[in-house]
matplotlib code that plots the C-alpha trace (Angstrom):
import matplotlib.pyplot as plt

x = [-44.9, -47.8, -46.1, -43.0, -46.1, -48.4, -45.3, -44.3, -47.6, -48.1, -44.7, -45.6, -48.0, -45.2, -46.8, -42.3, -44.8, -43.0, -42.9, -40.6, -41.6, -41.3, -41.0, -42.6, -42.1, -40.8, -44.5, -46.1, -43.1, -43.1, -47.2, -47.6, -44.1, -45.9, -49.1, -47.9, -45.7, -46.3, -44.7, -41.4, -39.0, -36.8, -39.5, -40.4, -36.3, -36.7, -39.4, -38.2, -34.0, -36.4, -38.5, -35.2, -33.1, -36.2, -36.1, -32.2, -33.0, -36.1, -33.8, -31.0, -32.2, -34.4, -36.0, -34.9, -38.3, -38.5, -36.5, -39.6, -40.6, -39.4, -42.0, -41.9, -43.0, -45.9, -49.8, -50.8, -47.6, -46.5, -49.8, -49.3, -49.3, -49.8, -50.7, -53.1, -52.4, -49.4, -46.5, -46.0, -48.0, -46.0, -42.3, -42.9, -40.6, -43.2, -43.8, -41.3, -39.1, -35.2, -34.6, -31.4, -32.9, -36.2, -33.6, -31.6, -34.7, -35.8, -33.0, -32.3, -35.5, -34.8, -31.5, -32.9, -35.9, -34.4, -31.9, -34.5, -36.1, -32.8, -32.0, -35.4, -34.7, -30.2, -30.6, -32.0, -28.8, -26.0, -22.2, -23.9, -27.6, -25.7, -21.3, -22.0, -23.4, -25.7, -29.4, -30.8, -29.2, -26.4, -26.0, -23.0, -22.1, -18.3, -16.6, -13.6, -11.9, -9.1, -6.9, -10.3, -9.4, -12.5, -13.1, -16.4, -18.1, -20.7, -23.9, -24.4, -20.5, -21.0, -25.0, -22.9, -19.7, -23.2, -24.9, -22.1, -20.9, -24.5, -24.7, -21.0, -21.9, -25.4, -23.8, -21.0, -21.8, -19.7, -22.0, -25.6, -25.3, -27.8, -26.9, -29.1, -27.3, -24.5, -25.2, -25.0, -21.6, -21.3, -20.9, -24.0, -26.0, -24.0, -23.1, -26.8, -26.6, -24.1, -25.7, -29.7, -27.6, -25.9, -29.1, -31.2, -29.2, -30.5, -33.6, -32.3, -30.6, -33.7, -36.2, -34.2, -32.9, -35.6, -38.4, -39.5, -38.9, -40.4, -44.1, -43.3, -43.5, -46.0, -44.2, -44.8, -47.3, -45.0, -42.3, -43.5, -44.4, -41.5, -40.2, -42.2, -42.2, -37.8, -38.3, -41.0, -38.4, -35.5, -37.5, -38.7, -35.0, -32.8, -31.2, -30.8, -29.3, -31.7, -28.6, -28.8, -32.0, -32.1, -32.7, -36.2, -36.7, -39.5, -41.4, -40.7, -42.2, -45.3, -45.4, -45.6, -48.7, -50.2, -49.8, -47.9, -45.0]
y = [-38.3, -36.1, -32.8, -33.0, -34.1, -31.6, -28.8, -30.2, -29.8, -26.5, -25.0, -25.3, -22.3, -20.0, -19.3, 1.3, 0.3, 3.5, 5.2, 7.5, 7.9, 11.3, 11.1, 14.5, 12.8, 16.3, 18.0, 15.5, 14.7, 18.4, 19.1, 15.9, 17.1, 20.6, 18.6, 16.9, 19.7, 21.5, 25.0, 23.8, 24.9, 22.4, 19.8, 22.3, 22.3, 18.5, 18.4, 20.8, 18.9, 15.7, 16.7, 18.8, 15.3, 13.4, 16.4, 15.0, 11.6, 11.5, 14.2, 11.7, 8.4, 8.4, 5.3, 4.3, 2.9, -1.1, -2.4, -3.2, -6.1, -8.5, -9.6, -13.1, -12.7, -9.9, -11.0, -12.4, -13.9, -15.6, -17.8, -18.5, -22.4, -24.4, -27.5, -27.1, -28.8, -30.4, -31.7, -34.1, -37.0, -37.2, -36.9, -39.9, -43.1, -45.2, -49.3, -51.6, -48.4, -48.6, -45.5, -45.0, -45.3, -43.0, -40.5, -41.0, -39.8, -37.1, -35.6, -36.3, -34.6, -31.7, -30.8, -31.3, -28.7, -26.4, -26.6, -25.4, -23.2, -20.9, -22.0, -19.6, -16.5, -17.2, -14.3, -11.7, -13.2, -10.5, -10.1, -6.3, -7.5, -9.8, -9.4, -11.9, -14.6, -13.8, -14.4, -11.4, -8.8, -10.7, -13.9, -13.9, -16.9, -17.9, -20.4, -23.3, -23.8, -26.5, -25.3, -24.9, -21.5, -19.4, -17.1, -14.5, -14.9, -12.9, -15.3, -16.5, -18.1, -19.7, -21.1, -22.5, -24.5, -25.5, -27.0, -28.3, -30.1, -31.4, -33.4, -34.4, -36.2, -37.3, -39.0, -41.0, -44.5, -44.6, -42.4, -42.6, -46.0, -48.0, -50.8, -53.6, -54.8, -52.6, -50.6, -46.5, -45.3, -44.8, -41.2, -40.9, -38.8, -36.3, -36.0, -35.2, -33.2, -30.5, -31.3, -29.7, -27.0, -25.9, -26.2, -23.6, -21.3, -20.8, -21.3, -18.2, -16.3, -16.8, -15.8, -12.7, -11.5, -12.8, -13.4, -10.2, -12.1, -15.4, -13.2, -11.5, -14.8, -16.4, -18.4, -17.9, -20.8, -23.2, -21.3, -21.8, -25.2, -26.2, -25.0, -26.2, -29.6, -29.3, -28.2, -31.0, -33.6, -32.0, -31.9, -35.3, -36.6, -34.1, -32.9, -29.5, -27.9, -24.9, -22.8, -23.1, -22.1, -19.0, -16.3, -18.4, -19.1, -16.7, -17.8, -21.4, -20.6, -19.0, -22.1, -24.1, -21.5, -22.1, -26.2, -26.9, -28.3]
z = [22.3, 22.6, 23.0, 20.4, 17.7, 18.6, 18.3, 15.2, 13.9, 15.1, 14.4, 10.4, 11.4, 12.0, 13.8, 36.2, 38.2, 37.5, 41.0, 42.4, 46.7, 47.6, 51.8, 53.6, 56.9, 57.5, 57.2, 59.4, 61.9, 62.9, 63.1, 65.3, 67.5, 67.7, 68.3, 71.5, 72.4, 75.8, 76.2, 76.8, 74.6, 75.0, 73.8, 71.0, 69.9, 70.2, 67.6, 65.5, 65.5, 64.5, 61.8, 60.1, 60.4, 58.3, 56.3, 55.8, 55.7, 52.9, 50.2, 50.4, 50.5, 47.2, 45.8, 42.5, 40.6, 40.1, 36.8, 34.3, 34.2, 31.2, 28.7, 28.9, 32.6, 31.5, 30.9, 28.7, 27.5, 31.2, 30.5, 26.9, 26.0, 23.2, 25.3, 28.6, 31.5, 33.3, 31.6, 34.6, 33.1, 29.6, 31.6, 33.6, 32.8, 31.4, 32.3, 30.5, 29.7, 30.3, 32.0, 30.0, 26.8, 28.0, 29.0, 25.7, 23.5, 25.2, 25.5, 21.2, 20.8, 23.6, 21.3, 17.7, 18.1, 19.9, 17.8, 15.2, 17.2, 17.2, 14.0, 13.2, 15.9, 15.4, 12.4, 15.3, 17.8, 16.1, 17.1, 17.8, 19.6, 21.8, 21.8, 24.7, 26.2, 29.0, 30.4, 32.5, 34.6, 36.5, 34.6, 32.6, 30.7, 30.1, 27.6, 28.4, 25.8, 24.9, 27.8, 30.0, 30.4, 31.0, 27.5, 27.3, 24.0, 21.5, 22.3, 18.8, 19.2, 22.9, 21.8, 17.7, 19.6, 22.6, 19.8, 18.2, 21.2, 22.2, 19.0, 19.2, 22.7, 21.6, 18.0, 20.3, 20.5, 23.8, 25.3, 23.8, 22.4, 20.1, 19.3, 21.6, 24.4, 25.1, 28.5, 28.9, 30.8, 34.5, 33.3, 31.7, 34.2, 34.7, 31.0, 30.6, 33.6, 32.1, 28.4, 30.4, 31.6, 28.5, 26.9, 29.5, 29.1, 25.8, 27.1, 29.3, 26.6, 24.1, 26.6, 28.1, 24.3, 21.5, 23.3, 21.1, 17.9, 19.3, 19.8, 15.9, 14.7, 16.8, 18.2, 22.1, 22.9, 21.7, 23.0, 26.9, 26.7, 25.3, 28.0, 30.5, 29.1, 29.5, 32.8, 33.9, 33.0, 34.3, 37.7, 37.3, 36.5, 38.7, 35.7, 36.3, 39.6, 40.9, 41.3, 37.4, 36.7, 38.7, 35.5, 35.1, 38.2, 38.3, 34.9, 36.9, 39.8, 37.6, 35.6, 38.8, 40.5, 36.7, 37.2, 34.1, 35.8]

ax = plt.figure().add_subplot(projection="3d")
ax.plot(x, y, z, "-o")
ax.set_aspect("equal")
plt.show()
């Protein structure tokens, strides 16, 4: 696969609007009202009442400044890529290739490289820096324990469990058969969707919490292209539900606009 080959070769090179709006409608409204009023005392009184109300509304409804844009959505990083062009052409099922084999091969390679990159930046993902597994405001992830109870875990622990769980799935011959003639199980598509959902969560966590480390290591081009490839493949074979990709929806839409996915 051309991208993974390029990724491997390149990898060794280690590579608000802050604006508070002060509404001053009371002055403008008062001036306009007096201009339009007649000598009638009631008209003037009405204009002054309206101006006073506007002044109160202005002081009570201050606009909060917008949240700062994540680093990965800022220029030039949002456009940085190792591979130019669209990944759509390389994720399509090749002729004469079995669908299950194609899905299994790509799943294995996505997992391998995600595991590799996380291993490099894992020293930045500590109990102190990441006490919970999340992907930006409003997106917190919990793990199901042996009793199916949702538990909150530090990100590093959560990711370790995901990687171990995925590795076990990939090595399970009843799910990912490697012997010729052995078919993939009926549950194979659902298993893939679960694997891709968990891998996406790792992507999202790293983007929101460790992209500065990615940049520090000069890996942003590799990382963006790897994620664009992952999303293109997921879209082609419907492996991710749209709601699961919400944390990185803005980034995905930017990649789509750039023609990468």
